[in-house]
C-alpha positions in Angstrom: 0.0 0.0 0.1 1.3 3.3 -1.1 2.1 5.7 1.9 0.8 9.1 1.3 2.9 12.3 2.5 1.5 14.4 5.1 1.1 17.3 3.1 0.8 18.0 -0.7 1.1 21.0 -2.6 -0.4 20.7 -5.9 0.2 23.5 -8.2 -1.1 26.0 -5.6 -1.9 29.5 -6.7 -3.3 32.6 -5.0 -3.7 35.7 -6.1 -5.0 38.7 -4.3 -7.2 41.1 -5.9 -7.1 44.5 -4.6 -9.6 47.3 -5.3 -8.4 50.4 -7.1 -9.6 53.7 -8.1 -9.8 52.7 -11.8 -9.7 49.0 -11.7 -8.8 46.0 -9.5 -5.0 45.1 -9.0 -3.9 41.4 -9.0 -1.0 40.7 -6.8 0.2 37.2 -6.5 0.7 35.9 -3.4 2.1 32.4 -4.3 1.9 30.8 -8.1 2.2 27.2 -8.9 3.4 25.9 -5.8 4.2 22.0 -5.7 6.0 19.9 -3.4 5.5 17.5 -0.6 6.4 16.7 2.7 6.7 13.5 4.2 5.6 12.0 7.5 8.4 12.7 10.0 10.7 15.5 8.4 11.5 18.8 9.6 10.7 21.2 6.9 12.0 24.7 6.7 10.5 27.3 4.7 13.0 30.6 3.7 12.3 33.7 1.8 12.6 37.3 1.8 9.6 39.3 3.4 6.8 39.2 0.7 7.7 36.1 -1.1 4.8 34.3 0.0 5.6 32.1 3.0 2.9 33.3 5.0 0.3 33.0 2.2 1.7 29.5 1.8 0.8 28.8 5.7 -2.5 30.4 5.6 -3.4 28.1 2.5 -2.1 25.1 4.3 -4.2 26.0 7.5 -7.5 26.7 5.5 -7.6 30.3 6.4 -7.9 31.5 2.9 -9.0 29.6 -0.4 -6.7 29.0 -3.1 -7.4 31.0 -6.5 -6.5 27.4 -8.2 -4.7 24.4 -7.6 -4.9 22.5 -4.1 -3.0 21.7 -0.7 -3.7 18.1 0.7 -3.2 17.1 4.2 -3.1 13.1 4.7 -5.0 13.2 1.3 -7.7 15.6 2.1 -8.2 19.2 1.0 -7.5 21.6 3.7 -9.7 24.2 2.1 -12.8 22.0 2.1 -12.2 19.4 4.8 -12.5 20.8 8.2 -11.9 17.7 10.1 -8.6 17.2 8.7 -7.5 20.3 10.5 -7.6 18.4 13.8 -4.3 16.7 12.9 -2.6 20.4 12.6 -0.9 22.4 15.5 -0.3 25.9 14.7 2.0 28.7 16.0 1.6 31.9 14.8 4.4 34.5 14.2 2.8 36.9 17.0 1.4 35.1 20.0 -0.4 36.5 22.9 -2.3 35.4 26.1 -4.4 37.2 28.4 -2.1 38.3 31.2 -4.7 37.6 33.8 -4.7 33.9 33.5 -2.3 31.1 33.9 -1.1 28.5 31.5 -3.3 25.9 33.4 -6.3 28.4 32.8 -5.5 29.1 28.9 -5.0 25.5 28.2 -8.1 24.5 29.9 -9.9 27.2 27.5 -8.4 25.7 24.4 -9.3 22.3 25.2 -13.2 23.1 24.9 -12.8 24.3 21.6 -12.7 20.1 20.9 -13.7 18.9 24.2 -14.5 15.2 22.9 -10.9 14.9 22.0 -9.7 14.4 25.7 -11.9 12.1 26.9 -13.3 13.5 30.2 -11.5 15.8 33.2 -8.6 13.2 34.3 -7.6 12.8 30.7 -7.5 16.5 29.8 -5.8 17.4 33.4 -2.8 14.8 32.8 -3.0 16.1 28.9 -2.1 19.5 30.2 0.1 18.4 32.6 2.3 16.5 29.8 2.6 19.1 27.6 3.7 22.1 30.1 6.3 19.5 31.3 7.8 19.3 27.3 7.7 23.0 26.9 9.3 23.3 30.5 6.4 25.5 32.0 5.4 22.9 34.7 6.6 24.8 37.6 4.8 27.8 36.2 1.3 26.4 35.5 0.0 28.7 38.1 1.6 31.8 37.5 -0.3 34.4 35.5 1.4 35.2 32.3 1.7 38.8 33.1 5.3 38.0 34.6 6.2 35.9 31.6 9.2 36.7 29.4 8.9 36.6 25.6 10.3 33.1 25.6 7.9 31.6 28.0 5.0 32.9 25.8 6.3 31.3 22.8 6.7 28.1 24.9 3.2 28.6 26.0 2.0 29.0 22.5 3.9 25.4 21.5 1.8 24.2 24.5 -1.5 25.1 22.9 -0.4 24.1 19.5 0.6 20.4 20.8 -2.4 20.1 22.9 -4.4 18.0 21.0 -1.1 15.5 20.1 -1.2 16.5 16.6 0.7 14.7 13.6 1.9 17.7 11.8 3.2 21.2 13.7 3.3 24.8 11.8 5.1 27.4 12.9 5.4 30.7 11.7 8.7 32.6 12.6 8.8 30.6 16.3 12.1 32.0 17.2 10.9 35.8 16.1 11.9 38.3 19.2 13.7 35.7 21.2 17.3 36.0 22.7 20.1 33.5 22.1 19.0 31.6 25.3 15.5 31.6 24.2 16.1 30.5 20.5 18.6 27.5 21.6 15.5 26.4 23.9 13.1 26.6 21.0 15.5 24.6 18.8 15.7 21.8 21.2 12.0 21.6 22.2 11.3 21.2 18.0 14.1 18.6 18.0 12.5 16.6 21.1 8.8 17.1 19.1 10.0 15.5 16.4 12.2 12.8 17.7 10.3 11.6 20.6 6.9 12.6 19.6 7.1 11.9 16.0 5.7 15.3 15.0 6.0 16.4 11.4 7.1 19.9 11.3 7.0 22.7 9.0 8.4 26.1 10.0 9.0 29.5 8.3 12.0 31.4 9.6 14.2 34.5 8.5 17.0 32.7 10.6 18.7 30.5 8.0 21.3 29.3 10.8 18.1 27.7 12.6 16.8 26.4 9.5 20.1 24.7 8.8 20.6 23.1 12.2 17.4 21.1 12.7 15.7 20.8 9.1 15.7 17.5 7.0 14.7 19.8 3.9 14.4 23.4 3.2 12.5 25.2 0.5 13.4 28.7 -0.8 10.9 31.0 -2.0 11.0 33.9 -3.8 9.1 36.4 -6.1 6.1 34.3 -4.9 7.3 31.1 -6.6 9.5 27.9 -5.3 13.0 28.5 -6.4 14.6 25.2 -5.0 14.1 22.4 -2.4 17.5 21.2 -0.8 17.9 18.5 1.8 20.6 18.4 4.4 23.2 16.8 2.0 23.1 20.1 -0.2 24.2 22.1 2.8 26.3 19.9 4.9 27.6 17.2 2.0 29.7 17.5 -1.2 28.8 20.9 -1.9 30.8 22.4 0.9 28.5 25.5 0.9 26.1 26.6 3.8 22.6 26.9 3.5 22.8 31.0 3.7 25.3 30.8 0.5 22.5 28.5 -1.7 19.6 30.4 -0.6 21.6 33.7 -1.5 22.3 32.0 -5.2 18.6 31.4 -5.6 17.4 34.7 -4.8 20.1 36.6 -6.6 19.4 34.2 -9.6 15.9 35.3 -9.3 16.5 39.0 -9.0 18.9 38.9 -12.2 16.2 37.1 -14.4 13.9 40.0 -13.6 16.0 42.6 -14.3 
């Protein structure tokens, strides 16, 4: 039996239509995007601002509908099949929580969205304890988030994203605004989620060094189009080039073609 990839982008295109004074302006978000993500991968998405990374993630999550093409999660179309989203966990770039609430209270609130998934109060309490321990917030479970650092808020965001034990975790700029120690802690957490819990991870990042350290493969997006997909052997193997060098080559080639 053929094993399906966990995610398939099939000729995915999103054109934004912006109303203007005389006519509607069409602006490409992403064009003709096609690639797959295998279960168990950590997959990095890198590109300049406005390249199409966020549009790709929104299409994957079913938050916006494609102009053409489709994105499949476990063989089902994300934009049409709402149930498939129960396999997803998501951390947006900017995450915030009510400062008067504790991690325990916040996770209980999110659990109500899909209460049947947790099978009763005892199981829910155990699950919350487990995810807070995974993100190293168990000792702060009953502290109000008002006193939390940026790194602690990010870790609470991860706890919320993995609360339902998703198979696929989507992270949009997860290290944004973190100090060097926070970045290291985030990196170690992602590796643990992947290795110990078997979660497939897609994350976008401006930090090419972080993508280089933990990704099995990475995609470069520039000018709203996929430029290249590379695996670890490309930046750790015979090419003797860093991922940053390979990324710059892709972007500069794209720019030279346009001018």
